[in-house]
C-alpha positions in Angstrom: 107.5 97.2 130.2 106.4 100.6 130.8 110.4 102.0 132.1 110.4 104.7 129.7 106.7 105.7 131.0 108.0 105.2 134.4 111.2 107.2 134.5 109.4 110.3 132.5 106.1 110.2 135.7 109.3 109.8 138.3 111.3 112.9 135.9 108.2 115.2 135.7 107.9 114.6 139.6 110.8 115.5 140.3 110.9 118.6 138.3 107.7 119.5 140.2 109.5 119.1 143.4 112.6 121.1 142.6 110.4 124.1 141.4 109.2 124.4 144.5 112.0 123.0 146.7 113.5 126.3 147.8 110.2 128.7 148.4 109.4 125.6 150.3 112.0 125.0 152.4 111.7 128.9 153.7 108.2 128.5 154.8 106.2 126.7 157.0 103.8 124.4 154.8 106.3 123.3 153.0 105.2 120.3 152.9 102.2 121.4 151.3 104.2 122.8 148.9 105.5 119.8 147.7 102.6 118.0 147.1 101.5 120.7 145.1 105.1 120.4 143.4 104.6 116.9 142.7 100.6 117.0 141.1 102.1 120.1 138.9 104.8 117.7 137.6 102.4 114.8 137.5 99.6 117.0 136.1 102.0 118.4 133.1 103.4 115.4 132.0 99.8 114.1 131.5 98.5 116.7 129.3 101.9 116.7 127.3 102.0 112.6 127.0 100.3 111.6 123.6 96.9 109.0 124.6 98.2 105.8 123.9 97.1 104.3 120.5 97.5 107.9 119.0 100.2 109.0 116.3 100.6 112.8 118.0 104.4 114.2 117.1 105.3 116.3 119.6 
C-alpha cells in the first residue's frame, strides 16, 4: 500500500549512507558517521515529502 513511500525512504537512507561511506571508511568513528548519514537522508526526505492529503507539487 505504501510501497512507493517505503522505496523513497530506503533510497534516501542509502543516499545518506553513500554520502558518508568514503570518509567514514577512513575514520574510526565510521559507525557514527553512517548513522548521521542515515538520519540526514531520512531528514531530507521528510523535509521534502509533501504532507499526506496536501496538493503540493514539487
